[in-house]
C-alpha positions in Angstrom: 18.3 -12.2 -6.0 21.4 -11.2 -4.2 23.3 -12.7 -1.5 23.4 -11.3 2.2 26.7 -12.2 4.2 25.1 -13.9 7.3 27.5 -13.6 10.7 26.5 -15.4 13.4 29.0 -15.9 16.5 27.8 -18.4 19.5 30.1 -18.7 22.6 32.5 -16.6 20.9 33.4 -18.4 18.0 32.4 -16.5 14.9 30.8 -18.4 12.4 30.4 -16.8 8.7 28.7 -18.1 5.9 26.5 -17.0 2.7 22.7 -17.3 2.8 20.7 -16.2 0.2 18.4 -13.3 1.3 14.6 -13.9 0.1 13.2 -10.7 -1.3 10.3 -9.2 0.5 8.3 -9.6 -3.3 8.8 -13.2 -2.4 6.8 -13.1 0.8 2.8 -14.2 0.5 0.6 -11.3 0.9 3.5 -9.0 0.3 3.9 -10.2 -3.2 0.1 -9.9 -4.0 -0.2 -6.5 -2.5 2.8 -5.2 -4.5 1.2 -6.7 -7.9 -2.0 -5.5 -7.4 -0.9 -1.6 -6.6 1.0 -2.3 -10.1 -2.3 -3.0 -11.6 -4.3 -0.4 -9.7 -1.5 2.5 -11.3 -2.1 0.8 -14.8 -5.9 1.4 -14.1 -5.2 5.1 -13.2 -3.0 5.7 -16.2 -5.9 4.2 -18.1 -8.7 6.2 -17.0 -6.5 9.0 -17.7 -5.8 8.4 -21.4 -9.5 7.8 -21.4 -9.9 11.5 -20.3 -7.3 12.8 -22.6 -9.3 11.1 -25.3 -12.6 12.8 -24.7 -11.6 16.2 -24.0 -7.8 16.6 -24.2 -6.6 19.4 -26.0 -3.6 21.3 -25.4 -5.2 24.6 -26.2 -8.2 24.1 -23.7 -8.0 26.3 -20.6 -11.9 25.6 -19.9 -12.2 22.1 -17.4 -15.5 23.6 -16.4 -18.7 21.1 -17.2 -19.3 23.5 -20.1 -16.1 24.0 -21.6 -15.4 20.0 -21.6 -18.9 19.6 -23.1 -17.9 21.5 -26.0 -14.7 20.4 -26.6 -16.1 17.0 -26.6 -18.5 18.0 -29.4 -15.7 19.1 -31.4 -13.7 15.8 -30.9 -16.8 14.1 -31.7 -17.4 15.9 -34.8 -13.9 14.9 -36.0 -13.6 11.2 -34.3 -16.8 9.8 -33.3 -14.4 6.6 -32.6 -12.2 8.4 -30.5 -14.9 9.3 -28.1 -16.2 6.0 -27.8 -13.1 4.7 -27.3 -12.4 7.3 -24.7 -15.7 6.6 -22.9 -15.5 2.8 -23.1 -12.3 2.9 -21.2 -13.9 3.5 -17.9 -15.5 0.6 -17.1 -12.4 -1.2 -17.7 -10.0 1.0 -15.9 -12.8 0.7 -12.6 -12.1 -2.8 -12.8 -8.1 -2.3 -13.0 -8.7 0.1 -9.5 -10.0 -2.5 -7.6 -6.8 -4.8 -7.9 -5.1 -1.5 -6.5 -7.3 -0.8 -3.5 -6.7 -4.4 -2.6 -3.1 -3.8 -2.6 -3.8 -0.6 -0.5 -5.7 -2.2 2.2 -3.4 -5.6 2.5 -1.1 -3.2 4.6 -4.2 -3.2 7.4 -3.5 -5.0 10.6 -5.1 -8.7 10.7 -7.1 -8.0 13.7 -8.8 -5.1 11.7 -10.7 -7.4 9.2 -13.8 -5.1 9.5 -11.9 -2.1 8.6 -10.1 -3.3 5.9 -13.0 -4.6 4.1 -14.9 -1.5 4.9 -11.9 0.8 2.9 -11.4 -1.4 0.3 -15.4 -1.9 -0.5 -16.1 2.0 -0.1 -12.8 2.7 -2.6 -14.6 -0.1 -5.0 -18.2 0.9 -4.5 -16.9 4.4 -5.4 -14.9 3.4 -8.7 -17.6 1.5 -10.1 -19.6 4.3 -10.2 -16.6 6.2 -11.1 -16.3 4.2 -14.2 -20.3 4.1 -15.1 -20.0 8.1 -15.1 -17.3 8.0 -17.0 -18.6 5.9 -19.5 -21.6 8.2 -20.1 -19.3 11.1 -21.3 -19.6 10.0 -25.1 -23.8 11.1 -24.6 -22.7 14.5 -23.4 -20.9 15.1 -26.9 -23.4 13.4 -28.8 -26.6 15.8 -27.4 -24.8 18.6 -26.0 -26.9 21.1 -24.3 -30.2 19.9 -25.8 -33.3 20.5 -23.2 -35.0 17.4 -24.3 -32.3 15.4 -22.5 -32.1 17.4 -19.2 -33.3 14.3 -17.3 -30.9 12.3 -18.8 -28.8 14.7 -17.7 -29.6 14.6 -14.4 -29.0 11.2 -13.8 -26.0 10.8 -15.5 -24.7 13.4 -12.9 -26.5 11.6 -10.1 -24.0 8.8 -11.1 -21.1 11.5 -9.3 -22.5 11.3 -6.0 -22.5 7.5 -6.2 -18.8 8.4 -6.8 -17.9 11.0 -4.4 -19.4 9.6 -1.3 -17.9 6.4 -0.8 -14.8 7.8 -1.9 -14.9 10.4 0.7 -16.1 7.5 3.4 -13.4 5.4 2.0 -10.7 7.8 2.3 -11.5 9.5 5.9 -11.5 5.3 7.0 -8.1 5.2 5.9 -6.7 8.5 7.1 -8.4 7.0 10.6 -6.7 3.9 10.3 -3.2 5.2 9.4 -3.4 8.1 12.5 -4.7 5.3 15.0 -1.5 3.1 13.9 -4.0 0.0 12.7 -1.9 -0.2 9.3 1.8 -0.5 8.8 2.2 2.9 6.7 3.8 5.6 7.7 1.5 8.6 9.2 2.7 11.1 6.6 0.7 8.6 3.8 -2.4 10.3 4.9 -1.2 13.3 3.1 -1.2 11.3 -0.4 -4.7 9.8 0.2 -7.4 10.9 -2.1 -9.2 13.3 -0.1 -6.4 15.7 0.5 -5.5 15.4 -3.1 -9.0 16.0 -4.2 -8.5 18.8 -2.4 -5.1 20.1 -4.1 -6.9 19.6 -7.3 -9.1 22.6 -6.7 -6.6 24.9 -7.4 -5.3 23.0 -10.9 -8.0 25.0 -12.9 -5.9 28.3 -12.4 -2.9 26.5 -14.1 -1.9 27.8 -17.6 -2.1 26.0 -20.8 -1.7 23.1 -21.8 -1.5 22.2 -18.0 -4.8 22.8 -17.2 -6.3 20.2 -19.4 -3.0 17.7 -18.8 -3.2 18.2 -15.0 -6.4 19.5 -14.1 -8.3 17.6 -16.4 -7.2 14.3 -15.4 -6.0 15.2 -11.7 -9.0 12.7 -10.4 -6.7 10.0 -11.8 -3.3 11.2 -11.3 -4.2 11.5 -8.1 -4.8 8.0 -7.2 -1.4 7.2 -9.5 0.1 9.3 -6.5 -1.5 7.3 -3.8 -0.6 3.9 -5.2 2.7 5.0 -5.7 3.4 6.1 -2.1 1.6 2.9 -0.9 3.4 0.9 -3.4 7.0 2.3 -2.1 6.0 1.8 1.6 4.7 -1.7 0.7 7.9 -2.7 -0.4 10.1 -0.9 2.5 7.7 -2.1 5.4 6.0 -5.3 3.7 8.5 -7.6 5.3 6.9 -6.6 8.7 3.4 -7.6 7.2 1.0 -9.6 9.8 1.4 -12.4 7.3 5.1 -12.7 8.5 4.1 -13.1 12.5 2.8 -16.5 12.0 6.2 -17.6 10.4 7.6 -19.9 13.2 10.9 -21.8 13.3 10.0 -26.0 13.5 12.6 -26.3 16.4 11.0 -30.0 17.1 9.9 -28.6 20.9 6.4 -28.6 22.4 7.1 -24.6 23.0 5.9 -24.5 19.2 2.4 -23.3 19.9 3.6 -21.2 22.5 6.0 -18.7 20.3 3.2 -19.0 17.7 0.7 -17.4 20.4 3.1 -15.0 21.5 4.1 -14.3 18.0 0.2 -13.3 17.1 0.0 -11.4 20.5 3.0 -9.2 19.4 1.6 -8.4 16.0 -1.3 -6.6 17.3 1.3 -3.8 18.3 3.5 -1.6 16.4 5.5 -3.9 14.3 8.6 -2.9 12.5 12.1 -4.2 10.7 14.7 -5.4 13.3 17.0 -2.9 11.1 15.3 0.2 12.6 15.7 -0.5 16.2 18.4 1.7 17.5 21.5 0.7 19.3 20.5 -0.4 23.2 17.0 -0.4 22.0 14.9 -3.9 23.0 12.6 -5.5 20.6 10.1 -8.5 20.8 10.2 -10.8 17.5 6.9 -11.0 15.4 8.1 -13.3 12.4 11.3 -14.0 10.2 10.5 -13.6 6.5 13.7 -15.7 5.4 14.4 -19.1 3.8 13.6 -22.2 6.0 17.3 -23.3 6.7 18.4 -19.9 7.6 15.2 -19.3 10.0 16.1 -23.3 11.4 19.6 -21.9 12.4 18.2 -18.7 13.9 15.5 -20.7 16.1 18.3 -22.9 17.2 20.2 -19.7 18.6 17.0 -18.7 20.3 15.7 -16.3 17.7 12.1 -17.1 17.1 8.8 -15.2 17.2 7.9 -14.4 20.7 11.7 -13.9 22.0 13.3 -10.8 23.1 16.5 -9.1 21.8 18.6 -6.5 22.5 20.4 -4.7 20.1 24.1 -3.5 21.0 25.4 -2.1 17.8 23.8 -1.0 14.7 25.6 0.2 11.2 26.2 -2.4 8.1 26.3 -5.4 10.6 23.8 -5.9 13.6 25.1 -7.2 16.7 22.4 -8.7 18.8 22.4 -10.1 22.2 19.1 -13.0 22.6 18.9 -15.5 25.1 22.5 -14.9 26.3 23.8 -15.8 22.5 25.2 -13.0 20.6 24.4 -12.9 17.0 25.7 -10.7 14.2 23.3 -10.1 11.2 23.8 -7.9 8.0 21.4 -4.9 7.9 19.9 -6.0 4.6 19.0 -9.4 6.1 17.8 -7.6 9.5 15.2 -5.9 7.2 13.5 -9.3 6.8 12.8 -9.5 10.5 9.9 -8.4 11.9 9.8 -7.2 15.4 7.8 -5.0 17.9 10.4 -2.5 19.3 8.0 -1.0 22.1 8.9 -3.9 24.8 9.4 -2.9 27.9 10.5 -6.1 29.9 12.9 -8.2 27.5 14.2 -9.7 30.3 11.4 -11.0 31.8 10.1 -12.1 28.3 13.2 -14.2 27.7 13.1 -15.6 31.5 16.8 -14.5 32.1 18.2 -14.1 35.2 19.6 -10.8 36.5 
């Protein structure tokens, strides 16, 4: 844990102290989201490893169902255990994937719980079917193209639709949520969501060997590794502005606590950002202060509590703020832990200031 220098100026007298910066990963839901995304990435790698165990050969350039089946038959003849291990990893990887989808949807705003659970539920349902389908691959290696197992093959192939349809619906809902401002993700995230990446994967069958198998053959899992990675990066960067922190309230011992909490929850329904992102001259409304208790109380004593308005007078490594007639200087890294809504237009009225 690193220290950030907090500089506060009140009435023209500067007070400079050392206060421990609380890493964003320490905040409740934010920390769990990061851990869950790492678990989801491990699930993607595990499923990819299963694919490579089943049909991974550097010399293979045919990743069509027939080509994959032919390779699996050869692998099964050489090492039956390798085929069984590759198929058995499917359900376990699907279980780990579910944790990753929790991490993805943790950045959906709290006022959209149905949307959050719908996205997560559909993603998980798709991966349940995907893991089941993956576990049946050894059957193809055992029976090949025997006509008497055509009905069983049709059943196994039907599991594919059980994965594809929920995955497509979940991806569309995720894109709608991001573009509609219902999450804390930046809009470019939709380019790395499963549906666009699946469409990109159609071109990988034309890659030269050995990339045909290494990339094209395992693309359905590699794309989730990319998706989780993009979500992880943004959760680290913007997670301190997650809706959880909007409920963080400095206890000042006054009767206005309930009103401030109500205001902070109301602000959380709008565009959240970090104080460090507000440009010079910008006006923002504080949604939450994600820092240690003593620092939160000191800021509250200066009027910087959820629901109050601040004006950014100067940006840079040290931000100079005006809040309720008080000038406050905070380090830029420290300002990243203060969640704000910078679309507010009437800050003076919100603070009750006289012009």
